[in-house]
N, CA, C and O atoms as a CHARMM CRD file, in Angstrom:
* protein
*
  224
    1    1 MET  N      0.25700 -12.78900 -20.48200 PROA 1      0.00000
    2    1 MET  CA     0.35400 -12.70100 -18.90500 PROA 1      0.00000
    3    1 MET  C     -0.54000 -13.45500 -18.30200 PROA 1      0.00000
    4    1 MET  O     -1.73700 -13.52600 -18.57800 PROA 1      0.00000
    5    2 GLY  N     -0.07900 -13.90800 -17.64300 PROA 2      0.00000
    6    2 GLY  CA    -1.25900 -14.71800 -16.26800 PROA 2      0.00000
    7    2 GLY  C     -2.22600 -13.88500 -15.41200 PROA 2      0.00000
    8    2 GLY  O     -2.28100 -12.68900 -15.12700 PROA 2      0.00000
    9    3 GLU  N     -3.02500 -15.04500 -15.08500 PROA 3      0.00000
   10    3 GLU  CA    -3.73700 -13.80700 -13.49900 PROA 3      0.00000
   11    3 GLU  C     -2.46900 -13.47800 -12.32600 PROA 3      0.00000
   12    3 GLU  O     -2.49900 -12.39200 -11.74700 PROA 3      0.00000
   13    4 ARG  N     -1.67500 -14.19700 -12.10300 PROA 4      0.00000
   14    4 ARG  CA    -0.16400 -13.46300 -11.11200 PROA 4      0.00000
   15    4 ARG  C     -0.09600 -12.44300 -11.77000 PROA 4      0.00000
   16    4 ARG  O      0.14100 -11.38500 -11.18900 PROA 4      0.00000
   17    5 GLY  N     -0.26300 -12.47400 -12.99300 PROA 5      0.00000
   18    5 GLY  CA     1.21200 -11.40000 -13.24200 PROA 5      0.00000
   19    5 GLY  C      0.29300  -9.93900 -13.28300 PROA 5      0.00000
   20    5 GLY  O      0.89900  -8.86800 -13.23300 PROA 5      0.00000
   21    6 GLU  N     -1.29300  -9.97300 -13.38200 PROA 6      0.00000
   22    6 GLU  CA    -2.24600  -9.60000 -13.32600 PROA 6      0.00000
   23    6 GLU  C     -2.46600  -8.66700 -11.96300 PROA 6      0.00000
   24    6 GLU  O     -2.66500  -7.47500 -11.72900 PROA 6      0.00000
   25    7 ASP  N     -2.31000  -9.93900 -11.17500 PROA 7      0.00000
   26    7 ASP  CA    -2.94400  -9.33000  -9.66100 PROA 7      0.00000
   27    7 ASP  C     -1.43700  -8.85800  -9.35300 PROA 7      0.00000
   28    7 ASP  O     -1.73200  -8.33500  -8.27900 PROA 7      0.00000
   29    8 THR  N     -0.37400  -8.68600  -9.43100 PROA 8      0.00000
   30    8 THR  CA     0.72900  -8.55900  -8.89000 PROA 8      0.00000
   31    8 THR  C      0.94600  -6.86600  -9.55400 PROA 8      0.00000
   32    8 THR  O      1.61900  -6.06600  -8.90400 PROA 8      0.00000
   33    9 GLY  N      0.44400  -6.54500 -10.59500 PROA 9      0.00000
   34    9 GLY  CA     0.42800  -5.01500 -11.47500 PROA 9      0.00000
   35    9 GLY  C     -0.47200  -4.22700 -11.03900 PROA 9      0.00000
   36    9 GLY  O     -0.46200  -3.01400 -11.24500 PROA 9      0.00000
   37   10 LEU  N     -1.46300  -4.92400 -10.30100 PROA 10     0.00000
   38   10 LEU  CA    -2.47200  -4.50000  -9.73100 PROA 10     0.00000
   39   10 LEU  C     -2.48600  -3.87500  -8.65400 PROA 10     0.00000
   40   10 LEU  O     -3.07100  -2.79700  -8.54800 PROA 10     0.00000
   41   11 LEU  N     -1.63500  -4.63400  -7.35400 PROA 11     0.00000
   42   11 LEU  CA    -0.87700  -4.38400  -6.12600 PROA 11     0.00000
   43   11 LEU  C     -0.31500  -3.40100  -6.18200 PROA 11     0.00000
   44   11 LEU  O     -0.52000  -2.37600  -5.53100 PROA 11     0.00000
   45   12 ARG  N      0.53200  -3.62600  -7.04500 PROA 12     0.00000
   46   12 ARG  CA     1.90600  -2.15800  -7.59800 PROA 12     0.00000
   47   12 ARG  C      1.46400  -1.09800  -7.57600 PROA 12     0.00000
   48   12 ARG  O      1.74200  -0.12400  -6.87600 PROA 12     0.00000
   49   13 GLY  N      0.25200  -1.34800  -8.88600 PROA 13     0.00000
   50   13 GLY  CA    -0.92900   0.17900  -8.70300 PROA 13     0.00000
   51   13 GLY  C     -1.14300   0.56800  -7.95200 PROA 13     0.00000
   52   13 GLY  O     -0.73000   1.65600  -7.54900 PROA 13     0.00000
   53   14 PHE  N     -1.83400  -0.10400  -7.47100 PROA 14     0.00000
   54   14 PHE  CA    -2.46800   0.35100  -5.70000 PROA 14     0.00000
   55   14 PHE  C     -1.59600   0.64200  -4.75800 PROA 14     0.00000
   56   14 PHE  O     -1.84200   1.53700  -3.95000 PROA 14     0.00000
   57   15 GLY  N     -0.65900   0.06200  -4.72600 PROA 15     0.00000
   58   15 GLY  CA     0.32600   0.94000  -3.56800 PROA 15     0.00000
   59   15 GLY  C      0.88300   2.18700  -3.89600 PROA 15     0.00000
   60   15 GLY  O      0.92800   3.13800  -3.11600 PROA 15     0.00000
   61   16 ARG  N      1.44000   2.18700  -5.40900 PROA 16     0.00000
   62   16 ARG  CA     1.48400   3.36500  -5.46100 PROA 16     0.00000
   63   16 ARG  C      0.49400   4.67600  -5.53900 PROA 16     0.00000
   64   16 ARG  O      0.83500   5.85900  -5.52300 PROA 16     0.00000
   65   17 GLN  N     -0.15900   4.40400  -5.58300 PROA 17     0.00000
   66   17 GLN  CA    -1.45700   5.49300  -5.22400 PROA 17     0.00000
   67   17 GLN  C     -1.87300   5.45200  -4.05000 PROA 17     0.00000
   68   17 GLN  O     -2.62800   6.39400  -3.80800 PROA 17     0.00000
   69   18 LEU  N     -1.65800   4.55000  -2.94200 PROA 18     0.00000
   70   18 LEU  CA    -1.88700   4.71000  -2.00000 PROA 18     0.00000
   71   18 LEU  C     -0.17300   6.00100  -1.53700 PROA 18     0.00000
   72   18 LEU  O     -0.41800   7.09200  -1.02500 PROA 18     0.00000
   73   19 LYS  N      1.08000   5.66000  -1.78100 PROA 19     0.00000
   74   19 LYS  CA     1.59700   6.14500  -1.79000 PROA 19     0.00000
   75   19 LYS  C      1.50400   7.90700  -2.04100 PROA 19     0.00000
   76   19 LYS  O      1.60400   8.80000  -1.19900 PROA 19     0.00000
   77   20 LEU  N      1.34700   7.97200  -3.06500 PROA 20     0.00000
   78   20 LEU  CA     1.15400   9.35200  -3.79700 PROA 20     0.00000
   79   20 LEU  C     -0.09600   9.96600  -2.79400 PROA 20     0.00000
   80   20 LEU  O     -0.13900  11.16600  -2.52500 PROA 20     0.00000
   81   21 LEU  N     -0.76600   9.31800  -2.45100 PROA 21     0.00000
   82   21 LEU  CA    -1.90100  10.05600  -1.24200 PROA 21     0.00000
   83   21 LEU  C     -1.75100  10.05200   0.03300 PROA 21     0.00000
   84   21 LEU  O     -2.48900  10.79800   0.67600 PROA 21     0.00000
   85   22 ARG  N     -0.77600   9.23100   0.74300 PROA 22     0.00000
   86   22 ARG  CA    -0.23700   9.23600   1.60800 PROA 22     0.00000
   87   22 ARG  C      0.61300  10.76200   1.54200 PROA 22     0.00000
   88   22 ARG  O      0.32200  11.56000   2.43300 PROA 22     0.00000
   89   23 GLU  N      1.52000  11.13300   0.64400 PROA 23     0.00000
   90   23 GLU  CA     2.51200  11.49700   0.55600 PROA 23     0.00000
   91   23 GLU  C      1.92900  13.11700   0.41800 PROA 23     0.00000
   92   23 GLU  O      2.36700  14.09900   1.01700 PROA 23     0.00000
   93   24 ARG  N      0.64700  13.05700  -0.70300 PROA 24     0.00000
   94   24 ARG  CA     0.09900  14.62800  -0.83200 PROA 24     0.00000
   95   24 ARG  C     -0.71400  15.24500   0.73600 PROA 24     0.00000
   96   24 ARG  O     -0.85600  16.43500   1.01800 PROA 24     0.00000
   97   25 GLU  N     -1.17600  14.01400   1.61500 PROA 25     0.00000
   98   25 GLU  CA    -1.43600  14.43100   2.77200 PROA 25     0.00000
   99   25 GLU  C     -0.70400  14.76300   3.78700 PROA 25     0.00000
  100   25 GLU  O     -1.15600  15.11200   4.87700 PROA 25     0.00000
  101   26 GLY  N      0.95200  14.64100   3.37400 PROA 26     0.00000
  102   26 GLY  CA     2.06800  14.88500   4.50000 PROA 26     0.00000
  103   26 GLY  C      1.88200  13.81100   5.76100 PROA 26     0.00000
  104   26 GLY  O      1.84900  14.28200   6.89800 PROA 26     0.00000
  105   27 LEU  N      1.76400  12.43200   5.57800 PROA 27     0.00000
  106   27 LEU  CA     1.15200  11.38800   6.16600 PROA 27     0.00000
  107   27 LEU  C      2.62600  10.49300   5.96400 PROA 27     0.00000
  108   27 LEU  O      2.91600  10.06300   4.84700 PROA 27     0.00000
  109   28 SER  N      3.56600  10.24800   7.22000 PROA 28     0.00000
  110   28 SER  CA     4.29300   9.57600   7.17400 PROA 28     0.00000
  111   28 SER  C      3.96500   7.91100   7.09400 PROA 28     0.00000
  112   28 SER  O      2.81900   7.64500   7.45500 PROA 28     0.00000
  113   29 ARG  N      4.57400   7.05600   6.78800 PROA 29     0.00000
  114   29 ARG  CA     4.02500   5.76400   7.11800 PROA 29     0.00000
  115   29 ARG  C      3.97700   4.89200   7.94300 PROA 29     0.00000
  116   29 ARG  O      3.48100   3.76900   7.85000 PROA 29     0.00000
  117   30 GLU  N      4.79000   5.66000   9.27400 PROA 30     0.00000
  118   30 GLU  CA     3.82300   5.35600  10.86300 PROA 30     0.00000
  119   30 GLU  C      2.65900   6.14100  10.76900 PROA 30     0.00000
  120   30 GLU  O      1.68900   5.43200  11.03700 PROA 30     0.00000
  121   31 GLU  N      2.25400   7.58300  10.44000 PROA 31     0.00000
  122   31 GLU  CA     1.20900   8.32600  10.57700 PROA 31     0.00000
  123   31 GLU  C     -0.03100   7.95500  10.29800 PROA 31     0.00000
  124   31 GLU  O     -1.10700   8.12900  10.87200 PROA 31     0.00000
  125   32 LEU  N      0.46800   7.11700   8.78800 PROA 32     0.00000
  126   32 LEU  CA    -0.77600   6.18300   8.20600 PROA 32     0.00000
  127   32 LEU  C     -1.01100   5.45500   9.13300 PROA 32     0.00000
  128   32 LEU  O     -2.02600   5.62200   9.81000 PROA 32     0.00000
  129   33 GLY  N      0.14200   4.17400   9.46100 PROA 33     0.00000
  130   33 GLY  CA    -0.18700   2.85600   9.78100 PROA 33     0.00000
  131   33 GLY  C     -0.73900   3.04200  11.43400 PROA 33     0.00000
  132   33 GLY  O     -1.37200   2.15500  12.00600 PROA 33     0.00000
  133   34 ALA  N     -0.42200   4.18400  11.98800 PROA 34     0.00000
  134   34 ALA  CA    -1.12200   4.12500  13.03000 PROA 34     0.00000
  135   34 ALA  C     -2.92500   4.67300  13.21300 PROA 34     0.00000
  136   34 ALA  O     -3.62600   4.46000  14.20200 PROA 34     0.00000
  137   35 ARG  N     -3.31300   5.36000  12.02500 PROA 35     0.00000
  138   35 ARG  CA    -4.48700   5.38800  11.79400 PROA 35     0.00000
  139   35 ARG  C     -5.14700   4.18700  11.01800 PROA 35     0.00000
  140   35 ARG  O     -6.35900   4.06300  11.19400 PROA 35     0.00000
  141   36 VAL  N     -4.49600   3.24400  10.14400 PROA 36     0.00000
  142   36 VAL  CA    -5.35700   2.09700   9.91700 PROA 36     0.00000
  143   36 VAL  C     -5.25300   1.00900  11.05200 PROA 36     0.00000
  144   36 VAL  O     -6.20500   0.23700  11.16500 PROA 36     0.00000
  145   37 GLY  N     -4.50500   0.92100  11.64300 PROA 37     0.00000
  146   37 GLY  CA    -4.09700  -0.29700  12.69200 PROA 37     0.00000
  147   37 GLY  C     -3.19300  -1.15900  11.88400 PROA 37     0.00000
  148   37 GLY  O     -3.55800  -2.31800  11.68600 PROA 37     0.00000
  149   38 TYR  N     -1.94700  -0.70700  11.33900 PROA 38     0.00000
  150   38 TYR  CA    -0.90700  -1.31700  10.32500 PROA 38     0.00000
  151   38 TYR  C      0.33200  -0.71600  11.28900 PROA 38     0.00000
  152   38 TYR  O      0.27800   0.28100  12.00900 PROA 38     0.00000
  153   39 GLY  N      1.16300  -1.38400  11.13500 PROA 39     0.00000
  154   39 GLY  CA     2.97400  -0.82000  11.51600 PROA 39     0.00000
  155   39 GLY  C      3.49000   0.13100   9.99700 PROA 39     0.00000
  156   39 GLY  O      2.86900   0.03900   8.93800 PROA 39     0.00000
  157   40 ARG  N      4.37300   0.76400  10.13100 PROA 40     0.00000
  158   40 ARG  CA     5.23800   0.95300   9.31200 PROA 40     0.00000
  159   40 ARG  C      5.76700   0.02900   8.03500 PROA 40     0.00000
  160   40 ARG  O      5.85300   0.32000   6.84200 PROA 40     0.00000
  161   41 GLU  N      6.06100  -1.09400   8.68800 PROA 41     0.00000
  162   41 GLU  CA     6.73900  -2.12000   7.13400 PROA 41     0.00000
  163   41 GLU  C      5.38000  -2.84300   6.73800 PROA 41     0.00000
  164   41 GLU  O      5.51000  -3.41900   5.65800 PROA 41     0.00000
  165   42 GLN  N      4.29600  -2.96200   7.21500 PROA 42     0.00000
  166   42 GLN  CA     3.16100  -2.97400   6.47300 PROA 42     0.00000
  167   42 GLN  C      2.56300  -2.18500   5.38800 PROA 42     0.00000
  168   42 GLN  O      2.01300  -2.31500   4.29500 PROA 42     0.00000
  169   43 ILE  N      2.99000  -1.19700   6.33700 PROA 43     0.00000
  170   43 ILE  CA     2.78000   0.46700   4.65500 PROA 43     0.00000
  171   43 ILE  C      3.39900   0.41600   3.44300 PROA 43     0.00000
  172   43 ILE  O      3.03400   0.59000   2.28000 PROA 43     0.00000
  173   44 ALA  N      4.97700  -0.01800   4.28000 PROA 44     0.00000
  174   44 ALA  CA     5.80800  -0.07000   3.19600 PROA 44     0.00000
  175   44 ALA  C      5.46200  -1.55600   2.03200 PROA 44     0.00000
  176   44 ALA  O      5.57500  -1.44100   0.81200 PROA 44     0.00000
  177   45 SER  N      5.10600  -2.67200   2.61500 PROA 45     0.00000
  178   45 SER  CA     4.78200  -3.60300   2.06800 PROA 45     0.00000
  179   45 SER  C      3.41200  -3.41200   1.02500 PROA 45     0.00000
  180   45 SER  O      3.25900  -4.04700  -0.01800 PROA 45     0.00000
  181   46 VAL  N      2.69000  -2.63000   1.43700 PROA 46     0.00000
  182   46 VAL  CA     1.20300  -2.49900   0.38200 PROA 46     0.00000
  183   46 VAL  C      1.93300  -1.63300  -0.24900 PROA 46     0.00000
  184   46 VAL  O      2.36800  -2.18600  -1.25900 PROA 46     0.00000
  185   47 GLU  N      2.33300  -0.44100  -0.16900 PROA 47     0.00000
  186   47 GLU  CA     3.19400   0.58200  -1.16800 PROA 47     0.00000
  187   47 GLU  C      4.15700  -0.04600  -2.35200 PROA 47     0.00000
  188   47 GLU  O      4.37200   0.40500  -3.47700 PROA 47     0.00000
  189   48 GLN  N      4.63300  -1.16700  -1.75700 PROA 48     0.00000
  190   48 GLN  CA     5.66500  -2.04600  -2.65300 PROA 48     0.00000
  191   48 GLN  C      4.93000  -2.83000  -3.38500 PROA 48     0.00000
  192   48 GLN  O      5.52000  -3.29200  -4.36100 PROA 48     0.00000
  193   49 GLY  N      3.59400  -3.20800  -3.21500 PROA 49     0.00000
  194   49 GLY  CA     2.86500  -4.39400  -3.96900 PROA 49     0.00000
  195   49 GLY  C      3.05300  -5.49700  -3.33300 PROA 49     0.00000
  196   49 GLY  O      2.55700  -6.51900  -3.80900 PROA 49     0.00000
  197   50 ARG  N      3.68000  -5.55200  -2.31800 PROA 50     0.00000
  198   50 ARG  CA     4.24600  -7.17700  -1.60000 PROA 50     0.00000
  199   50 ARG  C      2.94900  -7.44600  -0.58200 PROA 50     0.00000
  200   50 ARG  O      3.21800  -8.18400   0.36600 PROA 50     0.00000
  201   51 ARG  N      1.90400  -7.06500  -0.63400 PROA 51     0.00000
  202   51 ARG  CA     0.69300  -7.00900   0.38900 PROA 51     0.00000
  203   51 ARG  C     -0.23500  -7.22700   0.45200 PROA 51     0.00000
  204   51 ARG  O     -0.59600  -6.20100   1.02800 PROA 51     0.00000
  205   52 ILE  N     -1.11100  -7.78800   0.33500 PROA 52     0.00000
  206   52 ILE  CA    -2.90100  -7.08300  -0.25400 PROA 52     0.00000
  207   52 ILE  C     -3.22900  -6.72400   1.58800 PROA 52     0.00000
  208   52 ILE  O     -3.01900  -7.21200   2.69800 PROA 52     0.00000
  209   53 PRO  N     -3.91900  -5.45200   0.88500 PROA 53     0.00000
  210   53 PRO  CA    -4.31500  -4.32500   2.28800 PROA 53     0.00000
  211   53 PRO  C     -5.65300  -5.23900   2.58700 PROA 53     0.00000
  212   53 PRO  O     -6.10500  -5.88200   1.63800 PROA 53     0.00000
  213   54 SER  N     -6.31300  -5.32400   3.88600 PROA 54     0.00000
  214   54 SER  CA    -7.18400  -5.74400   4.41400 PROA 54     0.00000
  215   54 SER  C     -8.24600  -5.24900   3.79700 PROA 54     0.00000
  216   54 SER  O     -7.69000  -4.42200   3.07500 PROA 54     0.00000
  217   55 PRO  N     -9.63600  -5.14300   3.50900 PROA 55     0.00000
  218   55 PRO  CA   -10.52700  -4.29300   2.85300 PROA 55     0.00000
  219   55 PRO  C    -11.33700  -3.63000   3.83700 PROA 55     0.00000
  220   55 PRO  O    -12.16800  -2.78700   3.50100 PROA 55     0.00000
  221   56 SER  N    -11.09000  -4.05500   5.37200 PROA 56     0.00000
  222   56 SER  CA   -11.84700  -2.92300   6.03700 PROA 56     0.00000
  223   56 SER  C    -10.70200  -1.59600   6.70600 PROA 56     0.00000
  224   56 SER  O    -11.16700  -0.60900   7.27500 PROA 56     0.00000
C-alpha cells in the first residue's frame, strides 16, 4: 500500500472516530458544524474520509 492509501485509511479512521464522538455527545452534524464553523455536508465529508479537517 502506498502513501495515498495510508492517507485515505487515516482519514477514514479519523472520520469514524469523529462520528462516534459526535454521536456519543448527542450532537447532530448541524450542531457540531455550528460549533466548529462547518456546514452539515462538510462534517459528513470529514466523517466519510473525503475531506481533511482544518487543524484549527
